[in-house]
Phi, psi and omega in degrees: 000135179269153180264155173289135177258123181252132184247123185259349181293153184281170172290156357276005184289331179299318184289324178302307182300317177297322181292324181291320179294320184283339170298331177276002183079025188258149173278130190228140172241134179257107184234075179297136177272341184219156176230127184279127181230146174294154178237134176295134183214157180257106181302129175284175177289124184296334189289352178275006189229151179264341179198172180247119184266123178238117175257356179210152176288340177305324181297324179290315186290326187244010183287333179078198185290341180296339178297333181297333178292347186240017179293343179277343185275139168303147185256132167254107186255140180257107183098144183290328181296312176302320179299312183302313180300317178296318181295318179295328181275359176101009176273155175261107178282113182268324183224131179227137177216183183284195186277015171264098185307317181298318177297320178296318179296320181299316181293326174297321179294323177298335179265009175101003181270086187283322187241121181244142173256121180257114177272105193237175173274167180297317175265112188212168172288156177310144182281138173280165181295139179088359182237123172258123187260145178227127180282124180237351180209170178206149174254104183275137175299138175253140180296138181230127180289155186290330182289328172298314180305312183294338178280001172288351182305134177069020189245163171262122179248126181267132186232116190262350182207156179297324179295324175291324178294319175301312184291327178296321180297312180296324181290321181294318179294316184295324181284349182075022179284161182265115177300328182295349180256359180245127180262132183252151171233107190262147180283340181204165175299323178294320175296322183288329177292325182297333181293336187080197191242174177101356184280156180303321176190154175229119178250140183252126181298153181295329180220153179281057182230157182293320183298324176296313180292327181285323175299320182291318182294320180295323178292329186243022177291331182288132182298337176287347184265009185254124179284117192267013179292127176232010180296126178080346176077017185283145175281144179207164183283153177278147180203176178271003183276136179237107183294152174229164179271349181287139179285149180294138178291138185262127179260186178300149181290151180299324183294323177296319181297317179292326171297318178291325178294317182295319178295320185297319182299312182296322183290320178298318176303319183290322178294322176292325177295317179298325179288321185295325185276324187254330183271120180289328182295338180286320176300314180299322178300321178294317179298313182298323179292328173297317179295322179296321176301316179301317183289327174300313180299322180289322178293323180293318183294320183291322179292327181274348181082002184271129178258114178300148179295336180216088187292156180265150174278180174299328181274003179087001184267144181297144174248176181281150186290137177283160180297146183266132177270109184286342177290321179292322180297319177295321175297319180296320184295320186290324182292318177298317181299317178296318177297321179297316178304316180298316182292327177292318178299317177299316180300317180297319180297317176299322180289321175299323179292318184294317177301310176306321185287325173299317179297321178296319177301316179301310184300316181299317180297317182295320177294325180295314179298319181295320179291323178296316178299313180299319179301319180293317179298313179297335178272345176081028178244163182290159184287329183057233186290343182289339177300314177296323177295320177299315175301316184289327187266330188235004187292321181276321175292322184221075182291317185295315182292323180297313181298312184300317185289327180291316181295320179293321183294337180281343173218071189291151178236125178250167177300323182290328172296318180297320183291315179294324179292325182290324181288331180291316189266357186310312177297336178279329192263350178269358175233149183276153179243157178085010178260148169293172180291329177295314180295325177298319184286319176299322177293325175295318179298312178308322185284347183296324180230122180237125178260133174209160183286145177303138180087355179265146179290154181292132177273008178300141179299323180289322174301309179305313180297321176303314183293320178299322175295321179287327178294319175301319180301325185274356181085011186261076186294320185293322178291321179294326179297321178299319185292321180294323181294342178261005176284155179304322182259035181297340180290340179278352184252032181297314180298314181296321179295322178295318180293313179298327176292321175298320179296317181289320181292325177292321174294326174296323176294322176303318177299320180297310181306314178295319178301310179308313185294318180299317181278359171089018180267358177290134185267166177288141176298138182245159182298323187260136183291154180280137178285115184272135176288170181297153185289148181265317182261123176247125182235144180291158179287146178301144177247134179302335178293335173282352176095358182239000000 
């Protein structure tokens, strides 16, 4: 007879677990102890973080519109389900690990994610150093009637969290149910410990995953597979062992068995010696065995082409060596020499192919690093672990470009920043400054009628500004910068011009890095970092007044 399986986890996980259990032919009841609900939260500034830490898919489901501000941050995900939910929502998952959050955070720090933003639940473990937690969802307790709790008798109850284990113990005690009639299956040892003692049995899943706990429930749903020991209330693993009160039957001692085996071996040796000395048919058997051995040796020698130095005759006795044919030996030597030459040529070709493949692999790795750096700069995020890879692979071949990219990535400038900055300073740069009222009136009169050659762009400030915006949309930052420089108020756009210059110089350095990778000059990463010379180009930090 199979037992009823009770699932306590909240939705939507409860339905997934129940579906997996029903696929094994089990009867399932869903009695969620908590309901996950969103919590109002204020998103912090994304620029202060290197990555986004997600320990539950609920953060993605209930984070709301505030998640859009962090789409540029790489995600550090705990668990495959969390990583899948983040990827489906449009995040880029950079680090993924199992359900051990501490190990995943340590791995993220090794890859350069020093400052993490944790979108977490209200009930969570203490926050580690370098991780700032923001509550975006909560698990509110759901009322469960006492008769429902008492119906858990003779059932298997799946427990997915320590909080659920603690509340289950409280509900069972409050309802007056008997713990000794309820068997638990916990997702981890910590969850089993949180449930306390006195249960009919507590089985621990082989791995802290939903699939592992479902497999364990399917294996132990039969009532005969449950160890019913409750003495002392200790937790123990489920097994097929059923204790009985009858004492174990005692067999013969091991020493007696070994003595009997030794006596039988000695008796066999004695009988064999007697047969060799007295029985004639045994001697004939030995002679026929020797003849068979000689015939087998002769057959093996003839089949392999090997001529023994002292062949055996039909009677098994050695014969004189046959004469050696020097012509045959010379032919065999020439054949072996030709085969050896062919093998050497083939080995040389393999070595050449392996060297070429190694060079192609190095080139591909260098291109991957260069493309990843370009993507990070376009998104306006820090390089993280890519900074070290950039130094190791391009520091010797292109030290100046490498240093420039590393400095630019620490204060990145994107096309969106330039567009917003240009919109901010547009009223100041389309009009000239420092003129008197007479000069302003004269300038307005002169702009009423503008004569220009056909086919040339309009020199009007508004037209130049419109061209600069179109050029930015097309990614032609240098041309847009030239248009802004010709505007009447270009002196007010100093910070914007510096930011645009940084953008252009960074992309030129990226082109140099990519060309270096294409021609195969990118080096293999070495254990020791490359010493980078002092920076050559120094640019001022952007100022909000300049629009960037």
